Residue, then its C-alpha position, 0 to 999 in steps of 0.5 A: x236781311x230786312x233788319x240790316x236794311x232797315x238799320x242802314x236806312x235809319x243810319x242814312x236818314x240820321x246822316x241826312x238830318x245831321x247834315x241838314x242841321x249843320x247846314x242850317x247852323x252855318x246859315x244862321x252863323x252867316x246871318x248873325x255875322x251879316x246882321x252885326x256887320x250891317x248894323x255897324x255899316x249903318x252906324x258909320x254911313x261912310x263911303x269907304x269902310x274897313x272891317x276887322x275880324x278874327x283870322x278864323x272868322x275871315x271866310x264867314x265875314x267875307x260872306x257876310x260883307x258880300x251879302x251886306x253891301x247890296x242891302x246897304x246900297x238899297x237902304x241908303x241909296x249910296x255906294x259903299x266900298x267895304x274892305x276886310x283888313x287882312x293885315x291886322x286881325x282882332x285878337x284870338x281871345x275876342x269871342x267874335x264879332x267885328x270892328x268897323x272903321x271909316x276909310x282913314x281909321x279915325x272912327x270905329x264901331x266895335x261890334x264884338x261880343x265883348x263890346x255888346x256885353x259891356x254896353 
């Protein structure tokens, strides 16, 4: 009996460690997305911006936008309206990242992985 109980505890502990690792990976993903996003916002410095991302990245980008806006406001002392484009997404073959446009789509900051590799 002791052997079985010991094994069960080990398995339970491994599950907790795995879950903790997954949560940390998700947090790091959000932080990376937020950093890329905030960099683009600082480059544009526009009162209204539109963010374009891949469809599968939408929840991640949404969380990043919600965290980036207060940081942007504190740093720049300006209000900003950031919308995520839900009508047109980046192509699926893009490895990740975002493109940020000013309100009338005339200025673009490309912060995709591809654009960072070619720069």
